C-alpha positions in Angstrom: 5.2 -23.0 14.9 4.8 -20.7 11.9 5.7 -22.1 8.6 7.4 -20.5 5.9 9.2 -21.4 3.0 8.5 -23.0 -0.4 10.3 -26.4 1.1 7.6 -26.1 4.0 4.6 -25.6 1.7 4.4 -29.2 0.3 6.6 -31.8 0.7 7.3 -32.3 -2.9 8.6 -30.6 -5.9 11.2 -31.2 -9.0 14.3 -32.8 -9.0 15.8 -30.2 -11.7 15.6 -26.5 -11.8 15.2 -24.6 -15.1 16.7 -21.0 -14.5 15.3 -18.0 -16.3 18.0 -15.2 -17.1 17.3 -12.0 -18.1 13.9 -9.9 -18.1 13.4 -11.0 -22.0 13.0 -14.3 -20.6 10.3 -13.8 -18.4 6.7 -14.3 -18.2 3.8 -11.9 -17.3 0.8 -11.8 -15.9 -1.7 -9.5 -15.0 -5.8 -8.8 -13.7 -7.1 -5.4 -14.4 -10.6 -6.6 -13.5 -12.0 -4.8 -16.7 -14.6 -7.7 -17.3 -16.1 -7.6 -13.8 -14.4 -11.0 -13.1 -11.0 -12.5 -12.6 -10.4 -13.1 -15.9 -6.4 -12.9 -16.8 -6.0 -9.4 -19.1 -2.5 -10.8 -19.8 -0.3 -14.1 -19.6 -0.9 -17.8 -19.1 -1.9 -17.2 -15.6 -5.5 -18.2 -13.0 -6.9 -16.0 -10.5 -9.4 -17.9 -8.5 -11.2 -17.5 -5.7 -10.1 -20.0 -3.0 -13.8 -20.7 -1.4 -17.4 -20.0 -2.0 -17.2 -17.0 1.1 -15.0 -15.0 -0.8 -16.7 -15.4 -3.6 -19.8 -13.9 -2.0 -18.0 -11.2 0.0 -15.7 -9.8 -3.7 -17.7 -7.2 -5.7 -16.7 -5.6 -8.7 -17.3 -1.9 -10.4 -15.6 1.4 -11.6 -14.4 4.4 -9.8 -16.7 7.6 -9.1 -18.9 8.5 -6.0 -17.5 6.7 -3.4 -14.2 5.3 -4.8 -12.2 7.9 -6.2 -10.9 7.8 -9.9 -7.2 6.8 -10.5 -5.4 10.3 -12.4 -8.5 12.0 -12.7 -9.7 8.4 -14.8 -12.7 5.9 -14.2 -11.2 3.1 -13.1 -12.6 -0.5 -12.8 -11.6 -2.7 -9.7 -12.3 -5.6 -7.2 -13.4 -4.9 -3.9 -11.3 -7.2 -1.4 -13.1 -7.7 2.1 -12.0 -8.6 5.1 -11.7 -11.9 5.4 -13.6 -13.7 7.6 -11.5 -17.2 7.9 -8.3 -18.9 7.3 -9.9 -20.5 4.3 -10.7 -17.2 2.3 -9.0 -15.6 -0.2 -7.5 -15.3 -4.0 -5.1 -18.3 -5.7 -3.0 -17.5 -8.3 -1.4 -19.7 -10.8 1.5 -18.9 -12.7 1.4 -21.8 -15.5 4.3 -20.0 -17.5 6.6 -19.7 -14.4 9.1 -22.3 -13.4 11.8 -22.5 -10.8 14.4 -19.8 -11.1 17.0 -17.9 -9.1 19.3 -21.3 -8.5 16.6 -23.0 -7.0 13.9 -25.5 -7.1 11.3 -22.9 -6.8 10.7 -19.5 -7.9 13.2 -17.1 -5.9 13.3 -14.3 -8.3 9.9 -12.3 -8.6 8.3 -8.9 -8.4 4.2 -8.7 -7.5 2.8 -5.3 -8.6 -0.8 -3.8 -6.8 -2.4 -0.9 -8.2 -4.8 -0.7 -4.6 -6.5 1.4 -2.3 -7.0 1.0 1.3 -10.2 2.7 2.5 -11.3 3.7 6.3 -9.2 3.1 9.0 -6.0 1.8 8.8 -5.3 -1.6 10.1 -2.9 -4.7 9.4 -3.6 -5.9 5.8 -1.9 -8.8 4.6 -1.3 -8.9 0.8 -0.1 -12.1 0.2 1.0 -15.5 1.7 3.7 -17.8 -0.2 1.8 -20.8 1.3 -1.4 -20.7 -0.8 -2.4 -23.4 1.7 -2.2 -20.8 4.8 -2.4 -23.9 7.9 -3.0 -22.1 10.7 -0.2 -20.3 12.8 1.2 -19.6 9.0 1.8 -15.4 9.2 1.4 -13.2 5.5 4.4 -12.8 4.0 4.0 -9.0 2.9 1.8 -6.6 5.1 0.6 -2.8 5.2 1.1 -2.1 8.9 -1.3 0.1 10.7 1.3 2.9 10.7 1.2 3.2 7.2 4.6 1.1 6.3 4.7 -1.6 4.3 7.0 -4.6 4.5 7.6 -7.8 6.9 9.1 -8.4 10.1 11.5 -6.6 12.7 13.9 -4.3 10.5 11.7 -5.1 7.7 9.5 -2.6 7.1 9.3 0.7 5.3 9.2 4.0 7.4 5.6 4.8 8.7 3.2 6.8 6.8 4.0 5.5 3.3 0.6 4.5 2.9 -2.4 6.8 3.3 -5.4 5.7 3.6 -8.2 6.1 0.8 -5.6 6.7 -1.6 -4.2 4.8 -4.8 -0.8 3.9 -4.7 1.2 0.8 -7.0 3.2 -1.0 -4.7 5.7 -3.3 -5.6 7.5 -6.4 -3.8 11.0 -7.4 -5.5 12.5 -10.6 -4.0 16.1 -11.5 -5.8 16.7 -14.5 -3.8 18.8 -12.5 -1.1 16.3 -9.4 -0.8 13.0 -8.1 -0.4 12.8 -4.7 -1.7 9.7 -2.1 -1.9 8.3 0.3 -4.2 5.6 2.8 -4.0 4.9 4.4 -7.3 8.4 3.6 -9.0 10.1 4.9 -5.9 11.9 2.7 -3.6 11.0 2.8 0.1 12.3 -0.1 2.0 14.0 -3.7 2.3 14.5 -6.6 4.2 17.9 -8.9 3.8 17.8 -11.0 7.2 16.4 -14.2 6.8 16.0 -14.4 3.0 17.6 -16.8 1.0 17.1 -19.2 -1.9 14.1 -21.8 -1.6 13.6 -20.0 2.1 10.2 -18.2 3.0 9.6 -15.6 0.4 10.2 -18.3 -2.5 7.1 -19.4 -4.4 5.8 -22.6 -5.8 6.4 -23.0 -9.9 4.5 -24.6 -12.6 6.8 -27.8 -11.7 4.2 -28.1 -8.3 0.8 -29.1 -8.5 -1.9 -27.0 -7.3 -2.1 -22.9 -7.0 1.3 -20.8 -6.1 0.1 -17.9 -4.1 -2.6 -16.7 -2.0 -3.3 -13.3 -2.1 -4.9 -11.1 0.9 -5.2 -13.4 3.8 -3.2 -15.2 5.9 -3.0 -17.8 8.9 -2.2 -16.1 12.4 -5.2 -16.9 14.4 -4.3 -14.2 17.4 -6.7 -11.8 15.7 -7.7 -10.8 11.9 -5.1 -9.3 10.2 -6.5 -8.4 6.7 -8.4 -5.2 5.9 -10.5 -4.7 2.8 -9.2 -3.2 -0.2 -10.3 -1.5 -3.8 -7.4 -3.3 -6.2 -7.2 -1.9 -9.8 -4.8 -4.1 -11.0 -2.3 -6.7 -10.3 0.9 -7.8 -12.1 3.5 -10.8 -11.4 6.7 -10.8 -13.2 8.8 -13.9 -13.1 12.0 -11.9 -12.6 13.5 -9.2 -9.6 12.9 -5.9 -11.5 15.4 -3.4 -11.1 14.4 0.1 -9.8 14.8 1.4 -13.0 12.3 -0.8 -14.5 10.1 0.3 -11.8 10.6 4.0 -12.4 9.2 3.7 -16.0 6.1 1.8 -14.7 5.8 5.1 -12.1 2.3 5.2 -10.1 -1.1 3.8 -10.4 -3.2 4.1 -13.9 -6.8 3.6 -14.9 -5.3 1.7 -17.5 -3.3 -1.3 -15.6 0.2 -2.1 -14.8 1.4 -4.4 -17.7 -1.4 -3.6 -20.4 -0.2 -3.2 -23.3 2.3 -5.6 -22.3 5.9 -3.8 -22.8 7.8 -5.0 -25.7 10.7 -7.7 -25.2 12.8 -5.3 -26.7 12.0 -2.7 -24.3 12.1 -4.6 -21.3 15.8 -5.8 -22.5 16.4 -1.8 -23.1 15.8 -1.5 -19.5 17.8 -4.2 -18.5 20.6 -3.0 -20.0 20.5 0.2 -18.6 20.2 -1.0 -15.2 23.3 -2.7 -15.8 25.1 0.3 -17.2 23.9 2.2 -14.1 25.3 -0.2 -12.6 7.6 -17.1 8.5 8.9 -17.5 11.0 7.8 -14.8 13.7 9.1 -14.2 17.3 7.0 -11.0 17.6 4.1 -9.2 15.2 4.7 -9.9 11.6 7.8 -11.4 11.2 
């Protein structure tokens, strides 16, 4: 049985939810790897190696030579290896993010990666909402071997969205009822089936002990569905960003995604403009 959803991650939680409304209330986090380590560049969050093997296989560097620059500029990166075991990966702890979206867990959020997938394409698990990653637990967002991004039957973008050896800004947005995917600020796909408050894609929060999210691994033991990556930046925002907000962020940048941090007023303005314009699987990676 595949385990999915925050309610299946841990059998404890909170008995009251604090709901944050509006982008000005959101907590922002970012990791840019400029220090050659996992230190946090923005926000009160923690990225940590899940185990010693991941730490030994992870390297940090600067583009140029074998790794292309981003927009003609040298950029720092973290090299993510193929994960040899389900105990590998990177934990994120989001200390300023409480339950939202009307549930007991984090139901509205955005994860953004500036990434490059080198070599031959393969399945690439980008994150798992169950930070414990037990055996039989699928990842929750993938790059597929055909270059599509998404999760599950009917939940992928068109093939060829991601080309190998190319930098992209890939965003995943959960608003509690729909998963949406953006590449370089452009909408490329979505999933609506099976998405629910406190369901598979909800996250643990600062009301739950331990880490909140696992990056770049999954627990399907029928094969290895991880792939090496170069990561320039990872950002997390605890609200569902709009298409207008993501378009404003654009494509990958050597400087990072949210650093320097957008001001509350600029985020509020984007939100007002947007208003004005008004784990379980039965086949591979559902």
